[in-house]
Backbone bond lengths (Angstrom), bond angles and torsions (degrees), N, CA, C in turn:
res aa  C-N    CA-C-N  psi(-1)  N-CA   C-N-CA  omega(-1)  CA-C   N-CA-C  phi
1 M - - - 1.449 - - 1.538 112.77 -
2 C 1.195 119.60 119.85 1.500 121.16 -177.67 1.486 113.54 -77.35
3 C 1.269 120.73 166.17 1.529 120.81 -177.12 1.507 114.46 -60.84
4 R 1.245 115.04 -41.81 1.465 119.17 178.87 1.570 109.62 -57.62
5 D 1.307 116.24 -50.88 1.488 123.98 174.84 1.569 111.26 -51.96
6 A 1.315 110.05 -43.25 1.523 114.51 -179.31 1.516 110.62 -65.81
7 Y 1.352 119.73 -42.15 1.435 122.99 173.69 1.479 110.97 -51.45
8 E 1.253 115.47 -53.20 1.483 122.22 -176.57 1.523 110.79 -59.42
9 F 1.301 116.08 -36.91 1.433 119.07 -175.50 1.577 113.56 -73.33
10 I 1.392 112.62 -32.53 1.436 118.29 -175.97 1.597 108.44 -77.51
11 T 1.222 119.33 -56.47 1.501 121.41 -176.54 1.523 111.20 -167.42
12 K 1.255 117.04 162.45 1.441 119.43 171.14 1.546 109.84 -115.35
13 H 1.301 118.53 -20.54 1.458 123.21 -169.67 1.494 111.57 -128.80
14 V 1.357 115.49 134.46 1.483 121.05 171.99 1.540 105.01 -122.11
15 V 1.317 114.64 121.49 1.479 121.38 -177.74 1.522 108.18 -111.23
16 F 1.322 114.63 141.80 1.451 118.11 -172.17 1.586 107.46 -129.20
17 D 1.355 113.27 140.34 1.453 121.73 164.62 1.548 105.12 -67.63
18 L 1.284 120.25 165.87 1.440 120.64 178.34 1.537 113.17 -104.92
19 D 1.372 113.78 -72.13 1.491 116.69 -174.49 1.608 107.26 -65.80
20 G 1.327 116.18 130.97 1.400 122.72 175.29 1.577 112.00 80.65
21 T 1.243 116.62 -0.48 1.534 122.24 178.61 1.489 110.13 -119.32
22 L 1.301 116.72 -56.13 1.468 121.89 -179.61 1.485 110.97 -102.27
23 V 1.248 117.89 -30.86 1.543 123.07 -174.25 1.501 108.48 -139.17
24 D 1.378 110.27 148.61 1.479 120.83 169.96 1.516 107.05 -93.31
25 S 1.348 115.00 99.29 1.448 118.50 -179.02 1.538 112.04 -105.39
26 A 1.258 119.65 4.51 1.423 123.33 -178.16 1.539 115.36 -53.64
27 P 1.414 116.65 -48.74 1.508 118.84 -176.54 1.566 107.62 -63.19
28 S 1.302 119.08 -41.75 1.513 121.52 -175.36 1.557 108.97 -72.79
29 I 1.311 122.41 -40.07 1.419 125.16 176.33 1.520 116.11 -66.81
30 L 1.346 113.66 -45.58 1.459 120.96 177.18 1.563 112.84 -61.74
31 A 1.361 114.35 -38.82 1.462 123.05 178.64 1.551 108.84 -65.28
32 S 1.291 116.22 -44.64 1.485 116.31 175.51 1.515 116.77 -69.86
33 I 1.297 116.65 -30.34 1.437 119.86 172.71 1.478 111.29 -61.98
34 L 1.384 114.85 -48.23 1.485 119.50 -178.06 1.521 110.06 -64.28
35 A 1.295 117.35 -37.83 1.460 121.19 176.28 1.569 111.96 -62.08
36 A 1.278 114.23 -40.29 1.477 119.54 175.37 1.502 114.96 -62.11
37 F 1.407 114.75 -45.32 1.454 115.87 177.08 1.488 111.63 -65.80
38 N 1.341 119.15 -41.18 1.399 122.50 173.96 1.540 115.85 -55.37
39 E 1.329 117.88 -41.03 1.431 123.70 177.98 1.508 112.51 -67.42
40 V 1.293 116.49 -40.22 1.442 120.91 177.00 1.533 116.06 -77.34
41 G 1.332 113.42 -22.87 1.440 122.31 172.54 1.495 114.49 85.04
42 I 1.314 118.21 35.31 1.427 123.43 174.10 1.492 109.58 -130.35
43 E 1.388 116.01 167.75 1.484 121.83 176.78 1.488 112.81 -102.75
44 P 1.347 118.42 141.23 1.443 117.41 169.66 1.512 113.48 -57.58
45 S 1.280 115.97 151.44 1.523 120.30 -177.02 1.499 111.31 -82.77
46 R 1.346 119.20 -6.38 1.489 121.83 -179.74 1.616 104.55 -152.95
47 S 1.280 114.80 170.67 1.461 120.68 -177.97 1.507 109.58 -70.82
48 L 1.313 119.88 147.67 1.408 125.52 -179.33 1.522 107.78 -88.72
49 T 1.437 113.89 101.09 1.463 121.75 178.00 1.436 107.09 -121.68
50 S 1.418 113.53 169.69 1.461 121.76 -174.31 1.536 114.70 -65.41
51 D 1.258 119.81 -17.71 1.515 121.15 179.98 1.494 110.02 -69.24
52 I 1.227 117.66 -10.20 1.471 121.15 174.39 1.591 111.10 -69.99
53 I 1.342 110.76 -31.36 1.453 118.38 -173.24 1.560 111.43 -73.76
54 G 1.333 118.20 132.91 1.451 120.17 177.16 1.540 110.17 135.74
55 P 1.328 117.73 -60.96 1.466 118.88 176.32 1.489 113.09 -60.79
56 S 1.353 114.43 175.46 1.463 118.20 177.41 1.587 110.07 -67.81
57 L 1.326 116.57 160.07 1.494 121.10 178.87 1.551 110.97 -49.49
58 K 1.320 116.41 -51.18 1.434 123.49 -175.83 1.496 110.47 -56.11
59 V 1.350 115.90 -49.22 1.501 120.85 178.05 1.502 111.49 -59.97
60 A 1.333 119.49 -46.86 1.416 126.29 178.54 1.536 111.58 -57.15
61 M 1.352 117.96 -47.34 1.409 119.14 -177.22 1.505 110.28 -69.43
62 V 1.404 120.49 -42.20 1.444 120.28 178.59 1.560 112.06 -59.20
63 S 1.314 117.22 -30.88 1.484 118.67 177.91 1.440 111.36 -66.44
64 L 1.316 123.50 -18.45 1.425 127.19 179.21 1.571 117.04 -100.36
65 L 1.310 114.06 7.35 1.430 121.76 -176.83 1.506 109.32 -113.27
66 T 1.300 117.10 151.01 1.435 126.94 169.35 1.520 106.40 -88.01
67 E 1.374 115.81 162.23 1.498 117.38 177.54 1.571 110.12 -58.17
68 A 1.350 116.52 -34.08 1.382 122.70 -175.78 1.565 111.92 -69.85
69 S 1.271 116.33 -24.09 1.441 121.94 -171.62 1.538 112.56 -110.29
70 L 1.370 117.02 10.01 1.539 123.57 -178.19 1.505 111.03 -63.79
71 D 1.329 116.61 -26.03 1.496 123.11 -178.42 1.520 110.20 -67.09
72 K 1.339 116.91 -14.38 1.480 122.21 -178.21 1.520 110.47 -89.42
73 L 1.380 119.41 -2.52 1.454 125.16 -173.12 1.529 109.29 -57.50
74 P 1.324 121.66 -51.46 1.486 119.60 -177.73 1.495 111.58 -59.30
75 M 1.309 117.79 -43.34 1.527 119.88 -178.92 1.430 108.82 -64.29
76 L 1.293 121.40 -41.96 1.454 124.39 -175.41 1.571 110.66 -68.56
77 T 1.346 114.83 -36.77 1.461 120.33 179.93 1.522 108.84 -66.78
78 E 1.288 118.89 -44.84 1.414 122.30 -178.29 1.525 111.94 -67.63
79 A 1.282 116.08 -41.30 1.463 121.43 176.16 1.541 111.64 -61.90
80 F 1.337 116.80 -41.03 1.475 119.65 179.39 1.574 106.98 -63.97
81 K 1.267 115.49 -49.31 1.573 120.04 -179.88 1.481 108.71 -49.86
82 R 1.338 116.34 -50.85 1.498 117.84 -174.07 1.504 112.57 -59.04
83 H 1.354 113.69 -45.86 1.487 119.36 -177.76 1.589 109.46 -70.04
84 Y 1.324 116.24 -43.84 1.519 114.29 -169.14 1.504 105.05 -78.38
85 D 1.378 119.22 -45.39 1.464 117.04 -174.99 1.587 113.29 -69.53
86 D 1.329 116.93 -21.01 1.456 119.42 -179.20 1.502 111.96 -77.73
87 S 1.388 116.20 -49.39 1.462 120.04 -176.02 1.493 114.36 -147.81
88 G 1.443 116.22 -23.43 1.423 114.89 -175.04 1.462 120.08 -58.36
89 Y 1.400 113.98 -34.66 1.419 120.02 -178.43 1.533 113.55 -60.08
90 R 1.328 116.56 -20.67 1.450 121.26 -177.52 1.547 115.66 -68.30
91 N 1.356 113.69 -11.05 1.404 119.86 177.88 1.536 113.00 -88.60
92 T 1.290 116.55 4.13 1.485 122.96 177.23 1.473 110.50 -63.17
93 R 1.331 118.80 135.78 1.427 120.31 179.37 1.478 112.05 -120.10
94 V 1.348 124.62 140.72 1.406 128.84 179.66 1.499 110.29 -85.34
95 Y 1.393 111.91 133.20 1.472 116.36 178.58 1.501 111.78 -69.83
96 E 1.370 114.37 143.10 1.448 121.63 -178.54 1.528 109.82 -56.71
97 G 1.389 114.74 135.05 1.411 122.59 173.74 1.603 110.18 90.21
98 V 1.336 117.61 -11.67 1.504 117.81 179.12 1.498 116.63 -67.40
99 P 1.324 116.71 -45.99 1.503 120.02 179.53 1.533 110.23 -58.84
100 E 1.329 120.25 -44.01 1.442 123.13 -177.77 1.550 108.09 -65.18
101 M 1.409 115.98 -46.14 1.423 117.07 -179.87 1.570 112.65 -59.43
102 L 1.362 116.74 -43.70 1.438 117.20 -178.82 1.553 110.74 -67.46
103 K 1.289 120.94 -35.89 1.431 117.84 177.69 1.451 113.90 -69.91
104 E 1.350 117.60 -32.39 1.463 119.25 176.00 1.472 113.81 -65.97
105 L 1.333 115.72 -41.86 1.410 120.86 178.10 1.526 111.88 -58.89
106 R 1.379 111.75 -43.79 1.507 113.99 178.42 1.533 111.17 -64.11
107 E 1.326 119.35 -38.70 1.426 125.10 177.87 1.534 111.36 -59.33
108 M 1.408 110.96 -35.56 1.457 118.60 -176.08 1.581 109.85 -77.69
109 G 1.350 117.72 -4.75 1.463 122.93 176.08 1.534 114.90 94.37
110 F 1.287 116.72 14.45 1.468 117.99 177.02 1.583 114.37 -86.21
111 S 1.209 116.02 149.16 1.518 121.81 173.39 1.545 104.05 -90.56
112 L 1.352 114.47 136.07 1.491 120.66 -179.39 1.523 110.72 -115.23
113 Y 1.365 112.70 141.32 1.475 118.92 179.64 1.478 107.31 -141.17
114 I 1.422 113.04 155.91 1.485 121.48 170.06 1.497 110.03 -109.82
115 A 1.262 121.12 132.80 1.408 128.41 172.55 1.504 111.16 -127.02
116 T 1.321 121.66 105.91 1.440 124.72 -164.59 1.547 110.67 -136.87
117 N 1.366 114.00 154.09 1.484 115.76 174.25 1.483 110.49 -79.56
118 K 1.392 118.77 -16.54 1.457 122.34 175.93 1.526 108.88 -55.54
119 R 1.391 115.99 149.28 1.499 115.70 176.61 1.483 111.06 -66.14
120 I 1.387 113.72 158.45 1.468 116.24 -173.27 1.580 113.00 -69.14
121 L 1.356 116.11 -30.13 1.462 118.48 -177.87 1.563 111.89 -64.60
122 P 1.345 119.93 -55.75 1.472 117.37 173.87 1.488 116.86 -61.24
123 T 1.373 114.85 -30.62 1.464 119.58 -178.59 1.644 107.45 -64.12
124 R 1.301 114.56 -44.45 1.516 116.55 177.40 1.446 109.47 -65.50
125 K 1.333 119.26 -40.39 1.466 120.78 -176.03 1.511 108.25 -63.68
126 I 1.297 121.54 -41.51 1.424 126.15 -174.20 1.566 108.97 -68.04
127 V 1.385 115.13 -46.74 1.449 121.63 177.06 1.534 113.28 -57.14
128 D 1.360 112.75 -44.61 1.463 117.36 176.32 1.530 115.14 -67.47
129 F 1.389 115.92 -38.31 1.508 123.53 179.07 1.545 111.49 -62.25
130 I 1.396 110.51 -41.97 1.435 112.30 -178.70 1.516 114.92 -80.72
131 G 1.332 114.68 -16.21 1.508 120.27 176.44 1.496 113.96 90.05
132 W 1.398 115.60 31.10 1.390 121.55 179.42 1.537 117.24 -101.66
133 T 1.350 114.04 8.54 1.542 120.58 -174.10 1.483 111.98 -52.26
134 D 1.356 119.55 -40.34 1.424 122.29 -179.21 1.462 117.03 -79.78
135 L 1.331 114.54 -12.69 1.497 119.47 -177.57 1.593 111.46 -77.98
136 F 1.282 115.74 -31.16 1.498 121.52 -168.86 1.530 110.34 -107.71
137 D 1.329 112.26 136.05 1.455 121.22 177.65 1.550 111.58 -84.33
138 G 1.356 118.75 -15.54 1.415 120.80 179.12 1.530 113.15 -171.48
139 L 1.326 116.04 147.56 1.465 123.39 177.69 1.491 106.82 -120.33
140 Y 1.322 118.18 133.38 1.463 125.53 -174.01 1.566 108.26 -133.91
141 S 1.301 114.05 140.57 1.471 120.67 171.52 1.531 109.47 -149.19
142 L 1.314 113.76 175.13 1.445 118.47 -175.72 1.558 110.17 -58.58
143 D 1.304 117.68 -41.41 1.461 123.13 179.11 1.511 115.53 -85.64
144 Y 1.307 113.47 2.16 1.508 113.99 176.91 1.550 110.00 -71.25
145 F 1.363 115.80 -31.53 1.403 120.95 178.95 1.483 117.28 -87.53
146 E 1.259 117.21 151.07 1.481 124.35 -179.55 1.561 108.56 -120.29
147 P 1.299 118.59 113.38 1.480 128.34 -3.75 1.527 111.97 -68.55
148 V 1.346 114.92 165.31 1.466 119.55 177.24 1.550 110.93 -60.28
149 V 1.303 113.04 133.23 1.540 115.16 175.76 1.535 108.56 -78.38
150 E 1.375 113.43 160.10 1.441 115.92 -172.96 1.622 116.36 -89.47
151 N 1.331 114.57 -20.90 1.473 115.92 -174.89 1.570 106.99 -162.23
152 K 1.307 112.22 174.27 1.509 119.78 -170.93 1.577 107.65 -68.64
153 T 1.313 117.03 -35.98 1.502 113.85 176.54 1.484 112.07 -57.83
154 A 1.355 118.87 -46.07 1.458 120.03 178.51 1.559 110.41 -68.74
155 M 1.266 118.01 -29.54 1.529 117.77 175.33 1.522 110.96 -65.37
156 L 1.333 118.12 -46.81 1.425 119.11 -175.48 1.585 110.34 -70.49
157 Q 1.345 116.49 -26.49 1.399 121.50 173.89 1.557 111.37 -62.30
158 R 1.332 114.93 -47.55 1.476 121.07 179.01 1.538 106.31 -68.80
159 L 1.284 123.47 -40.44 1.402 127.05 -177.63 1.538 110.71 -65.36
160 F 1.289 117.37 -37.59 1.526 124.33 -179.63 1.571 107.03 -58.16
161 H 1.298 115.43 -39.03 1.528 117.14 -173.10 1.561 108.05 -84.56
162 E 1.304 118.44 -16.51 1.444 120.66 179.56 1.519 114.50 -90.23
163 L 1.318 117.95 -24.36 1.484 122.75 177.81 1.542 112.35 -62.09
164 P 1.278 116.81 125.10 1.548 115.70 176.69 1.461 112.44 -65.85
165 E 1.300 116.53 135.33 1.472 126.72 -177.97 1.523 109.87 49.45
166 S 1.330 116.04 47.72 1.444 119.99 -177.27 1.601 107.74 -74.94
167 S 1.373 110.97 154.05 1.444 119.87 -177.65 1.463 109.01 -150.37
168 L 1.399 114.45 173.10 1.447 119.46 179.20 1.576 110.34 -74.69
169 K 1.261 120.26 5.46 1.459 123.43 176.67 1.510 112.41 -95.95
170 N 1.346 119.08 7.55 1.480 122.22 178.11 1.576 106.25 -67.24
171 I 1.409 110.23 154.42 1.434 117.08 179.15 1.560 111.36 -117.68
172 Y 1.309 115.51 140.40 1.474 117.84 171.48 1.488 111.34 -127.04
173 V 1.370 115.88 130.23 1.445 121.57 -174.29 1.464 104.79 -112.22
174 G 1.432 118.03 127.52 1.433 120.18 176.34 1.528 109.31 -151.53
175 D 1.402 114.87 177.10 1.416 117.16 -176.85 1.562 113.66 -114.82
176 R 1.301 116.94 -5.18 1.512 120.55 -171.09 1.566 109.99 -117.67
177 A 1.287 118.65 158.24 1.366 126.74 176.20 1.535 108.71 -56.90
178 E 1.259 118.13 -41.78 1.466 124.91 -177.93 1.558 107.78 -55.81
179 D 1.374 115.92 -41.60 1.506 120.37 179.04 1.492 110.82 -63.35
180 G 1.300 120.20 -43.51 1.365 123.52 177.38 1.518 118.42 -60.01
181 I 1.376 112.68 -42.76 1.457 119.34 177.27 1.533 108.55 -68.05
182 A 1.304 120.63 -45.59 1.442 127.01 -178.34 1.567 108.27 -58.54
183 A 1.290 115.61 -43.16 1.526 120.18 179.83 1.501 111.61 -66.63
184 T 1.320 117.27 -46.66 1.414 122.19 -174.58 1.558 109.58 -65.94
185 E 1.369 116.30 -43.17 1.471 119.41 -178.03 1.564 111.85 -67.46
186 N 1.338 117.07 -16.60 1.422 118.79 -178.20 1.584 111.38 -110.39
187 G 1.319 115.79 7.94 1.494 116.73 178.27 1.490 118.38 82.14
188 F 1.335 115.34 15.33 1.503 118.74 -179.61 1.537 106.77 -93.31
189 R 1.272 118.60 137.61 1.455 123.08 167.35 1.486 107.00 -69.05
190 F 1.422 114.70 130.82 1.412 116.85 -173.92 1.575 111.59 -113.08
191 F 1.388 113.11 134.93 1.409 120.04 171.92 1.593 108.31 -112.06
192 W 1.338 117.09 125.55 1.537 121.52 176.77 1.515 111.37 -87.92
193 A 1.360 114.57 115.85 1.403 122.76 174.66 1.549 109.29 -76.48
194 S 1.297 114.28 97.28 1.474 118.58 -172.33 1.541 115.92 -71.54
195 W 1.363 116.92 -8.30 1.416 121.31 -179.89 1.556 112.02 -86.12
196 G 1.338 115.67 -0.84 1.484 118.50 -170.30 1.526 110.71 -88.36
197 Y 1.387 116.36 -158.69 1.419 121.89 -171.80 1.513 112.95 -87.15
198 G 1.373 119.72 -23.94 1.420 116.27 -172.40 1.497 118.67 -91.78
199 S 1.291 120.00 149.23 1.415 122.81 169.12 1.539 105.06 -80.72
200 F 1.369 112.21 161.96 1.520 114.32 -172.83 1.507 105.65 -137.85
201 E 1.336 113.79 94.23 1.449 117.91 177.65 1.517 109.94 -136.88
202 I 1.359 113.50 92.29 1.474 123.02 177.55 1.520 109.91 -126.94
203 E 1.330 117.37 103.19 1.380 120.54 -174.93 1.580 109.46 -63.59
204 G 1.311 112.67 144.22 1.529 118.28 177.43 1.514 112.83 78.93
205 R 1.315 120.44 2.34 1.463 121.21 -179.51 1.538 105.08 -102.82
206 N 1.380 115.06 138.37 1.451 122.35 176.92 1.481 109.10 -115.01
207 Y 1.373 114.32 89.71 1.423 120.25 178.02 1.557 111.81 -109.83
208 A 1.297 114.39 147.94 1.455 120.10 175.43 1.358 110.79 -78.26
209 S 1.417 118.84 122.39 1.446 124.26 177.35 1.568 107.95 -92.22
210 I 1.322 114.21 132.22 1.416 117.84 175.73 1.570 110.36 -119.61
211 E 1.327 114.55 130.67 1.414 122.33 -173.45 1.469 115.81 -91.57
212 S 1.313 116.27 -8.25 1.457 125.59 178.77 1.501 111.26 -162.66
213 P 1.400 118.07 154.27 1.405 118.44 -179.46 1.584 114.53 -55.55
214 E 1.366 112.95 -32.05 1.500 118.13 -178.40 1.552 109.40 -62.42
215 K 1.303 117.70 -24.75 1.487 120.27 -173.85 1.511 109.92 -68.54
216 I 1.341 119.30 -28.46 1.423 121.18 175.15 1.549 110.16 -59.53
217 I 1.333 116.33 -47.22 1.493 118.72 178.54 1.542 112.39 -63.79
218 K 1.339 114.63 -35.47 1.458 115.85 177.50 1.489 114.07 -67.83
219 I 1.372 117.64 -37.45 1.436 120.89 -179.53 1.576 109.50 -66.02
220 I 1.340 112.24 -43.21 1.561 114.25 -179.34 1.480 107.73 -68.66
221 N 1.259 123.05 -38.62 1.470 123.25 178.65 1.577 112.81 -61.70
222 Q 1.407 111.11 -36.31 1.498 114.02 179.49 1.493 105.95 -68.31
223 D 1.300 121.42 -41.15 1.477 121.94 178.25 1.496 111.03 -59.84
224 L 1.283 117.12 -36.56 1.437 121.43 -177.74 1.537 110.82 -69.57
225 I 1.345 116.73 -39.42 1.436 119.36 171.58 1.436 116.06 -57.52
226 G 1.356 112.07 -44.59 1.475 119.75 179.75 1.444 113.43 -61.81
227 L 1.369 118.60 -41.43 1.441 129.29 -177.04 1.527 106.91 -67.87
228 S 1.396 117.63 -43.45 1.497 122.27 -174.48 1.552 108.04 -63.98
229 A 1.257 116.51 -27.14 1.527 119.60 -178.63 1.506 113.12 -81.98
230 L 1.353 116.80 -4.72 1.444 121.09 -178.54 1.565 108.81 -77.25
């Protein structure tokens, strides 16, 4: 079996979460959340820490409100969007080793995608700002679909059917337990990005833990060596 045949056998598509996987967006998101609370004139119910990052904007905002202040949710959400979509997203930083990993995967012939809980508008702005537009074959979010899907499991289900020549060999890379569950339920092989925001404690789950972006390339190359020996 030649190398090209081995690539085809393993997978055609590698799908990535965005926040906490490809980029460190915590400083930019937390700054925009704080700006939103200041604009509305209330205080968050808890400290602004990176564990907020990952869920949808609505879920993140609700986690910072008391029951008595839930009526402020629409105002806070709109204030956050204005701040983040206008300029806040520009403070997003790329994790070390990610650009090299993405370019190598492209050179190996893989199609690359992003599937994130972040809204599609700032997702597109971030990818364009970083200069990754030509690296990805598609960007997906909860609000990319019509009607809007409820969670990442539903998003990957829709994405699975949209990927050309999709198979159970697709890979999803993310940093949260939600990512692993969504991947498994949709037949994606899951890699846990351990440098991200999420803790990863799910009993009975056998996920590959990667300590650096370069480890993705190493795992795939190890698979290729094994397949070449068949």
